N, C-alpha and C positions, 0 to 999 in steps of 0.2 A: 505479415509484418516482418521486416528484417531487423535484427539487432543493430543498434547504432553505438558508436563510441562516444557520442555526446552525452553529457550529463542531463538527465531528464529533469523537468520541473513540473509542478502542478499544471501550469498553463500549457506547456508543450503536450502533456498527456491529454489534457482536456480537449484540445483541438484535434488530437491524433485519432480519435475513434468515437464510437457511439457510446455515450454514457447516459444514464438516467438517474435522477435524484432518488434516493431511498426515502420513502415516506416516513415521516416522524423521526428522521435521523439527520439533523442538520449537519452540514459539512461532510456528507458521505454520498458518493455516487457509485452505481454498479455498472460494470462493463456489459454492454449489450451486443458485443461483437462475437466472433466465433469462440466457443467454449474451449477449443483446443489451443488457443493462443496462450503461449507460456509467459511467465513473468519476465524472462529474459527478452522475449520478443517485444514486450511492452516497454521495458525500461532500458534496454541496451546493455552494453558491456562495461560501461564506465562506473557502475555502482555495485555495491555488495548487497546480496540478497541474504537476509537472516532468516533461518527456518527454525520454527518453534513447534514443539509438540506439547500440548497442555491438556489437562483433563477437562477444561471448559470448552474445548473445541473438538469437534468430531474428526476434523481433518488437520493435517499439518498446515501451519500458518506461515506464509512467506511474507516478510516485511521489508520494504525498501523506503527509506526516508530521503527526501530531496527538498530542494527549495520550494516553499509554498505548501508543503504537506507530505504525503506519502501514499504508498500503495500497500494494501493488505490483500493477500490472495490466499485462497484456500484450495489446496490440491486434493481433489476428491479421489476416491478409491479407483475410479475408472480412468484416472490420469488427466481428466479435464479440470479446468480451473474456474473458480468464481473470484473475480477481481473487484476490488473496491478502491476508488480514488478518494482520498481524504484530505481535507484542510487540516492544518495543525490541530485545531480543536477537535475535529472528528477523529483524527488519528489517535490522539492521546486518550480520548474518551473510550474508543473501541479497544485499544490495547489494554487499558485498565480493566474493562469488562471481561476481556479474555484472560486476565490474570498475568499478562506479560508485563514485566517490570520495566516501566519507562526509564527509571533511573539506571537500570541494568543496561538498557540500550545505549544510554549515554556513555557508560563505561566501555562499551564495545566500539566507541569512537563516533557514534552518531552525534551530530551537532545538536546541543540542547536547544538552540534557537529554532531548529526545525520542528520541535515539539511544543513550542511556546507560541500562543496566539500573538499575532503582530498587530500593532496599532494601524488603523487605516485612516 
């Protein structure tokens, strides 16, 4: 994949590659493409990638929030990534499980609406 200058969305990433639902984890899907695909290759150049190291996660956690949800990626020791595509509900739930302060993300300039479930 080649990075793009376009702003990613949940819908654009969903159709861009092979994703599989994570069992018993509503609103979360795991990337089934090449494990050496970087976060930047998935989301392009138009977004900020926030990196967190937390005692609840064995690997650095890369977070990107965009329209319709966000991406949580774990950079493993061998340099490969495990990517998850998340709806707003799945994203907020997993970030809280990881101990990443959702309110703190908002202070970093992430739109609070991206972390709030939308009415359908």
